[in-house]
PAMAR-238897 format. One record per residue (C-alpha): residue in one letter; x, y, z; residue number from 1. Coordinates in nm, 4 decimals, decimal comma, padded with zeros to 6 digits. Example, Ala and Ser with C-alpha at 12.3 -4.5 7.8 and 13.67 -1.06 7.14 Angstrom:
2
- a / 01,2300 / -00,4500 / 00,7800 / 1
- s / 01,3670 / -00,1060 / 00,7140 / 2
This chain:
64
- m / 03,9705 / 09,3914 / 13,9623 / 1
- k / 03,9709 / 09,4657 / 14,3317 / 2
- n / 04,1710 / 09,2220 / 14,4795 / 3
- k / 04,5391 / 09,1290 / 14,3750 / 4
- p / 04,5501 / 08,7821 / 14,1799 / 5
- d / 04,7593 / 08,5029 / 14,3138 / 6
- f / 05,0236 / 08,4015 / 14,0976 / 7
- i / 05,1559 / 07,9974 / 14,0843 / 8
- y / 05,5171 / 07,9669 / 14,0178 / 9
- r / 05,7040 / 07,6627 / 13,8557 / 10
- g / 06,0581 / 07,7380 / 13,7775 / 11
- n / 06,0579 / 08,1110 / 13,9019 / 12
- k / 05,7942 / 08,1273 / 13,5640 / 13
- p / 05,4033 / 08,2279 / 13,6383 / 14
- v / 05,2206 / 07,9141 / 13,5302 / 15
- a / 04,9225 / 07,9954 / 13,6721 / 16
- v / 04,6620 / 08,2495 / 13,8432 / 17
- i / 04,4354 / 08,2337 / 14,0952 / 18
- l / 04,1505 / 08,5160 / 14,1190 / 19
- k / 03,8774 / 08,5924 / 14,3138 / 20
- i / 03,5456 / 08,4225 / 14,1131 / 21
- n / 03,3991 / 08,8008 / 14,1121 / 22
- d / 03,6738 / 08,9056 / 13,9272 / 23
- y / 03,7100 / 08,5934 / 13,7052 / 24
- e / 03,3514 / 08,6640 / 13,5846 / 25
- k / 03,4331 / 09,0309 / 13,5424 / 26
- l / 03,7150 / 08,9341 / 13,3068 / 27
- l / 03,4937 / 08,7040 / 13,1032 / 28
- e / 03,2472 / 08,9884 / 13,0825 / 29
- d / 03,5288 / 09,2349 / 12,9204 / 30
- l / 03,6717 / 09,0019 / 12,7164 / 31
- e / 03,3266 / 08,8965 / 12,5606 / 32
- d / 03,2578 / 09,2664 / 12,5233 / 33
- a / 03,5563 / 09,2950 / 12,3560 / 34
- d / 03,4883 / 09,0330 / 12,1142 / 35
- d / 03,1409 / 09,1937 / 12,0365 / 36
- i / 03,2970 / 09,4922 / 11,9323 / 37
- n / 03,5481 / 09,3458 / 11,7041 / 38
- y / 03,3195 / 09,1833 / 11,5635 / 39
- l / 03,0755 / 09,4769 / 11,4880 / 40
- k / 03,3679 / 09,6636 / 11,3547 / 41
- a / 03,4374 / 09,3970 / 11,0724 / 42
- i / 03,0966 / 09,3542 / 10,9673 / 43
- r / 03,0640 / 09,7728 / 10,9310 / 44
- e / 03,4314 / 09,7558 / 10,7545 / 45
- k / 03,2599 / 09,4904 / 10,5092 / 46
- g / 02,9654 / 09,7441 / 10,4240 / 47
- i / 02,7447 / 09,5032 / 10,6012 / 48
- e / 02,4100 / 09,7074 / 10,7106 / 49
- t / 02,3439 / 09,6626 / 11,0766 / 50
- s / 02,0778 / 09,8301 / 11,2438 / 51
- s / 02,0004 / 09,8449 / 11,6451 / 52
- f / 01,7895 / 09,5806 / 11,8514 / 53
- d / 01,5132 / 09,7850 / 11,8923 / 54
- d / 01,4484 / 09,8733 / 11,5284 / 55
- y / 01,5117 / 09,4787 / 11,4875 / 56
- l / 01,2447 / 09,4278 / 11,7095 / 57
- s / 01,0422 / 09,7314 / 11,5712 / 58
- s / 01,0119 / 09,5385 / 11,2668 / 59
- r / 00,8695 / 09,2430 / 11,3871 / 60
- g / 00,6022 / 09,4398 / 11,5675 / 61
- i / 00,7363 / 09,4078 / 11,8912 / 62
- n / 00,6944 / 09,7248 / 12,0395 / 63
- v / 00,9829 / 09,8192 / 12,3079 / 64
């Protein structure tokens, strides 16, 4: 985050945060990426075979 967030307090406890929209969108992207990585790790731990997206497209006759 480039900018410091602003905190909203109620009774000396933080209850909300105000972020610049770009920081918020970056935060969402980072969370989605982390979720994707955790999902892939779980799949691999179960022994499910995976392949790259390029390999998938090639198997469908789509040249990349």
